[in-house]
C-alpha positions as CSV (number, residue, x, y, z in Angstrom):
1,X,-3.3,-16.7,5.7
2,X,-1.2,-16.9,8.9
3,X,2.0,-15.8,8.9
4,X,3.4,-15.9,12.2
5,X,6.0,-13.3,11.5
6,X,6.5,-10.9,14.8
7,X,7.9,-7.8,15.2
8,X,8.5,-7.1,18.7
9,X,9.4,-3.6,19.2
10,X,9.9,-1.9,22.8
11,X,7.5,1.2,23.6
12,X,6.4,4.0,26.3
13,X,4.2,5.1,27.1
14,X,1.1,4.2,28.9
15,X,-2.0,1.5,28.4
16,X,-5.1,1.0,30.5
17,X,-5.9,-2.0,30.8
18,X,-8.5,-4.1,33.8
19,X,-6.6,-2.7,36.4
20,X,-6.3,1.0,35.5
21,X,-2.9,2.8,34.0
22,X,0.1,0.5,33.3
23,X,3.9,2.1,32.6
24,X,4.0,0.2,29.1
25,X,7.2,-1.4,27.9
26,X,6.3,-3.3,24.2
27,X,4.3,-4.3,21.6
28,X,4.0,-7.2,19.7
29,X,2.1,-7.5,16.0
30,X,1.5,-10.1,13.9
31,X,-0.8,-10.7,11.2
32,X,-2.7,-13.9,13.1
33,X,-7.1,-15.1,13.5
34,X,-8.3,-12.7,15.5
35,X,-10.1,-13.9,19.4
36,X,-12.6,-11.7,19.1
37,X,-13.0,-9.3,15.0
38,X,-15.0,-10.8,12.9
39,X,-12.2,-11.3,10.3
40,X,-10.5,-14.4,8.8
41,X,-7.4,-12.8,9.7
42,X,-6.4,-9.4,11.7
43,X,-3.7,-7.6,11.9
44,X,-3.3,-7.8,16.1
45,X,-1.2,-4.8,18.2
46,X,-0.8,-6.0,22.1
47,X,0.8,-2.9,23.9
48,X,2.4,-5.0,27.1
49,X,4.1,-5.1,30.8
50,X,5.5,-8.9,31.1
51,X,6.9,-7.9,34.1
52,X,3.7,-6.4,35.6
53,X,1.9,-9.7,35.0
54,X,-1.1,-10.6,32.4
55,X,-3.5,-7.9,33.4
56,X,-1.0,-5.2,31.7
57,X,-1.9,-5.7,28.3
58,X,-4.1,-3.9,25.5
59,X,-5.0,-6.0,22.4
60,X,-6.0,-4.4,19.5
61,X,-7.1,-6.8,16.6
62,X,-6.9,-4.5,13.1
63,X,-8.8,-5.8,9.5
64,X,-5.7,-5.0,7.0
65,X,-8.2,-1.9,6.0
66,X,-7.4,0.3,9.2
67,X,-4.3,-1.3,10.0
68,X,-3.1,0.0,6.8
69,X,-5.4,3.4,7.2
70,X,-3.5,3.4,10.7
71,X,-0.1,3.1,9.8
72,X,-0.5,6.0,7.5
73,X,-2.0,8.0,9.6
74,X,0.5,7.6,12.3
75,X,3.2,8.0,10.1
76,X,1.7,11.6,8.7
77,X,1.2,12.5,13.1
78,X,4.2,11.7,13.7
79,X,5.8,13.2,10.5
80,X,4.0,16.7,11.2
81,X,5.3,17.5,14.7
82,X,9.0,16.0,14.7
83,X,10.1,19.7,15.5
84,X,6.7,20.0,18.8
């Protein structure tokens, strides 16, 4: 089921696209039909820098289970390294 719910947040970091590494400025997260993954619906994350054009994009399509595991792993790592 497509929710059409999209969350966009500012992102500071780097992504690697067809032209090489670029600075990120945003990340969009949404649940929708994938373009390539073999699932009916996926959690999709786009890391982008719109100012650099369409090639400044890294896209990820994850199964619901993989997205949940990734979210938990990110939270664990961030909480364990708060003092670093």
